[in-house]
ZAFIRO-545862 format. One record per residue: residue in one letter; x, y, z of N, C-alpha, C in turn. Coordinates in steps of 0.1 Angstrom, whole numbers, plus 5000, padded with zeros to 4 digits. Layout:
BEGIN
aXYZXYZXYZ
...
END
This chain:
BEGIN
x500949885000500050005000500950125000
x500550224992501250354991500350464991
x500350555002499350665003497950625002
x497650505008496250455007495850394994
x496750384985496350324972496950184971
x496150084967496549954966496749924951
x497949904947498249864933498149714931
x497149664925496949524923497849464912
x498749384916499649334906499049204900
x498249134907497649014901496248994908
x495248964901495248944887494949064878
x495049184884494749304877495949404877
x496949374869498149454870497949604866
x496849634860496749774855495749854863
x495249794874494149864881494649914895
x494150034898494450084912493150084920
x493150024931492050014940492250084952
x491350174956491550254968490450214978
x490750154989489850125000489350255006
x488050265008487450385015486650335026
x486950385038486250335050485350445057
x485350565051484550675057483650735046
x482350735048481450795039481650935036
x482351005044482651145042483951175035
x484651065030485851085023485651175011
x486451285010486251374999486551314985
x487251204984487551144971486351084965
x485351054972484150994966482951094966
x483351224964482351324964481351314952
x481751244941480851234930479551154934
x479651074944478650974947477751004959
x477851124965477251154978475751184976
x474951144986473551184987472751174974
x472651054969472051034956470551064956
x469851064968468451094968468151244969
x469151324971468951474972468951534957
x467751544952467651584938468251714935
x468051814943468551944941470051944941
x470651874951472151864952472651794939
x472051684935472551614924472551694911
x471451764909471351854897472451954897
x472752014908473852114909475152044907
x475451934914476751874914476951814900
x476051744894476251674882476351774870
x475551874871475651974860476952054861
x477352094873478552164875479852094871
x479851954873480951874870480851804857
x479751814850479651744838479651594839
x478951544849478951404851477551344853
x477451214853476251154857476651014863
x475750954870476050824876475250704870
x475950594867475350474862475350374873
x474250304875474150204886473850064881
x474749974885474549834881475349794868
x475749674867476549624856476049654843
x474749614840474249634827474249784822
x473749864831473750014828475150064826
x476050034835477450084833478050034820
x477849914816478349864803477749934791
x476449964792475750034781476250184780
x476550244791477050374791478450384785
x479250284788480650274783480550244768
x479650154764479450124750479050244742
x478250334748477750454741478850564740
x480050534746481150634745481350724756
x480650704767480850794779482050744787
x483050834788484250794796483950774811
x484650684817484450654831485350744839
x484850824849485650904858486250814869
x485350734875485750644886484650554888
x484950454897483850354900483850334915
x482650304921482550284935481850144936
x482450054943481849924944482249844956
x481449734959481849644969482649534963
x483349454972484349364967483849264957
x482649224958482149114950482049154935
x482149284932482049334919483449354912
x484449334919485849354913486049264901
x485749134902485949044891484949074880
x483649094883482649114873482949234864
x483449334870483649464862485149484859
x486049384860487449404858487749464845
x487049414834487349464821487049604818
x486249664827485849804825486749904833
x487649854841488449934849489949944844
x490249914832491549924827491549894812
x492649864806492749834792492249944783
x491349914774490850014764490150134771
x489550114783488750214790489650314798
x490950284798491850374806492050314820
x492950384827493350344841492350404850
x491150334852490050384860490350354875
x490150454883490250434898489050374903
x489150274911488050204918488150234933
x487050284938486850304952486150184958
x486850114967486249984972485750014986
x484449974988483750005001483049885006
x482649885019481749785024480349815021
x479449725023477949755021477549865030
x478049875042477649975052478150115047
x479350125043479950245038479250295025
x478950195017478150235004476850295008
x476150245017474850295021475050435028
x476050455035476350585041476650695031
x477350655020477650745010476450785002
x475650684998474550714988473250744995
x473050705007471850725015470850615013
x471150505007470250395005471050265002
x470450155002471150024998471250014983
x472450004978472649994964472649844961
x471549784957471449644956472249584944
x472549674934473349624923474849634926
x475149694937476549684942477649764936
x477349834925478349904918477750034912
x478550144912478250274906479450324898
x479150394888480250454880479950604878
x480950684880480750824877481250844862
x480350884854480650894839480651044835
x481351064824481351204818480251214808
x479551334809478551364800479151404786
x478451374776478851414762477851534758
x478351614749477551724744476351674737
x475151724740473951684734473951724719
x473451644710473251684696472151794696
x472051864685470951954682469751884678
x468551954679467351894675467351854661
x467951934652468051904638468851774636
x469851754644470751634642469951504645
x469151504656468451384660467251364650
x466751474644465551454635465951404621
x467251424618467751384605467651234603
x466851194594466651054591465650984599
x465051054609464050994618462651004612
x461850904615460450904610459450904622
x459850834633458950824644459650894656
x459051004661459651074672458651104683
x459151104696458351134707458851264713
x457951354716458351484722457751494736
x458551524746458051534760458051674764
x456851714769456651854774456651854789
x457651904795457751934810457451804819
x457851694815457751574824458851594834
x458451594847459451624858459751504866
x459051394864459251274872460351184864
x461451164871462551094864462250944861
x461350884870460950754867460150744854
x459250834852458450834839459350864827
x460250954828461150984817461950854814
x462550784824463250664821462450554815
x461150544820460250444814459950474800
x459750594796459450634783460650604773
x461850634778462950594770463050444767
x462750364778462750224776461750174766
x460550234767459450204757459950244743
x460450364742460950404728461950314722
x462950274731463950184726463450054721
x462449994729461949864727461049864715
x460349974712459249974702459650044689
x460850084688461250134674461150284672
x461050364683460950504681462450554678
x462550644668463850684663464550784672
x463750874678464450984686463451044696
x463951114706463151184716463551324717
x462651414717462951554719462351604732
x463051674740462651724753462351874753
x461351914760461152054762462252104772
x462452244772463552294781463452254795
x462252234801462052204815461852054818
x461951974808461851834810462951774819
x462651674827463651614836464851554828
x465951554835467251504829467251354827
x467351304814467351164812468551094818
x469651164821470851104827470851114842
x469751164848469651154863469651004866
x470250974878470450824881469150744880
x468050804885466850724885466350704871
x466450804862466050784849466850674842
x468150684844469050584837468750444842
x468450434855468250304861466950244856
x465850324856464550274851464550244837
x465350314829465450294814466250174811
x466950114821467850004819468950034809
x469350164809470350214800469850254786
x468550244784468050284771468250434767
x468550514777468850654775470150664766
x470950564766472150564758471950514743
x470750454741470550394727469550474719
x468750564725467750644718468350784717
x468550834705469050974703468051074709
x468551174716467651274721468351414721
x467451514721467951654721466951734729
x467351854732466451944740466152064733
x464852104732464452224725465052344733
x465452454726465952574733464752664736
x463652654729462552744730461252664732
x460552674743459352604745458252664737
x458152804736457052874730456852844715
x457952844708457952824694458752704689
x459152614699460052504695459452404686
x458052384686457452284678457652314663
x457852444660457952484646459152414640
x460152384648461352324642461052174638
x460152114645459751974640458951984628
x458052084627457252094615458052134603
x459152214605460052254594460752134589
x460952024597461551904592460551804587
x459351844585458351764578457651674587
x457651704601456851614610455451664612
x454551564612453151594616453051584631
x452551684638452451684652451151634658
x451251524665450151454671450151464686
x449151534691449051564706448251454713
x448851374722448151274729447351334740
x446051314741445251374751444051274753
x443451274765442251194767440951264763
x441051384757439851464753438951384744
x437651384746436751314738436751354723
x437151484721437151544708438351494699
x439351434706440451374698440051244691
x440751224680440451104672441350984677
x440850864676441750744680443050754673
x444150724680445450744674445750664662
x445050544661445250464649444850534636
x443750614637443250684626444150794621
x445050844630445850954626447150914620
x447550784621448850734617448650684603
x448950774593448750734579450050734572
x451150714578452450714572453150854573
x454350864567455050984568455851004581
x456251124584456951154596456051204607
x455951134618455051174629455751194642
x455351304649455951334662454851334672
x454951244682453951224692454251314704
x453351404707453551494719452951434731
x453751424742453251374755453451484765
x452451504774452451614783452851564797
x452951664806453451634820452451554828
x452951494838452151404847451051494853
x449851444852448651514858448051614849
x448751724845448151824837448051794823
x448951704818448951674804449651784796
x449351794783449951894774449352034777
x450252134775449752274777448752314766
x448052414769447052454759447752504746
x448952564748449652614736450052494727
x450652394733451152274725449952204719
x448852194726447552134720447152214708
x447152344709446752434698447752424686
x449052404689450052394679450052264671
x449452164677449452034671448652024658
x449051934649448251924637446951834640
x447051744650445951664653445951614667
x444851624674444751574688444351424686
x445051334694444751194693444551134707
x443851024708443650964720443750814719
x443950744731443850604732442450564736
x441750494728440350454732440350364744
x439550394754439450324766438050294770
x437950194778436550144783436550144798
x435450104804435250084818435350214826
x435050324819434950454826436350504831
x437350454825438750494828439050614818
x439350734824439450844815440950874811
x441850814817443250844814444150734819
x445450734814446450644819447650724824
x448450654832449750714836450550744823
x451350854823451950894810452850784805
x453550704814454450604809453650484802
x452450454808451650344802451050394789
x450650524788450150574776451150574765
x452450614769453550624760453850484754
x453750374762454050244757453050204746
x451750234749450750194738450950284726
x451150414728451250504717452550474708
x453650444715454850414708454750294700
x454050194705453850064698453050094685
x452050184686451250214674451950304664
x452750404670453450494662454450434653
x455250334658456350274651455950144645
x454650104645454249974639454549984624
x454849864618455049864603453849924596
x454150004586453150074578452750204583
x453250244595452850384600454050474598
END
């Protein structure tokens, strides 16, 4: 050991592992208080990072080209993630902790046992993600990270080409969104509108027909509106739905027909149905 750093000569000659026994250790500042949303927004935005939780998500983030800043894990994950902590990914520092210290750092039990601090990449422009796309989902002011992650997972599974976010929409790279999406935030191209008031014009300029999903009885069944071409499905915030402006800006209001006196669905459930129809063959 030298200055608290353990250089593993075998079986990992390229990896440096640093044991951490105190949750207040400043070296693991990237990982603190993961349930404090305001703190995490400030910290992650200021440092240009995000956190990936669990082996599958970490691997998908690396595969998408996000550099690893460091990793925080318990001992049982050293072998499982050995290939990500050296070699082509660079000489990544691993902070090794007990289950108790892990919980003290993050504020909850990390059941997947491993976290990685990853570098953010510059988001593409709306024009870039729309280029070549036919089926697009546009999210207006969704603030629940779970719903955002669920919609990304639906979009990836059901063939949606890209997602466009309003300026106030929740961050897809927030830990909860990434976790719920199972890493799908790394496989679906997305961009953020710079202007909420007139931003939909950019989609229309690229040849997209704007379909506003709403439970309103005056809206037509979504299947009737999908007649081919380039379609952008607008989804509104939890509870309130789409704003009156975006409803007015849409080319067509559409709904999911429902029975048994149920007037609406959770936005993630509605997105799953609508995405399936939107990207179905022939639409």
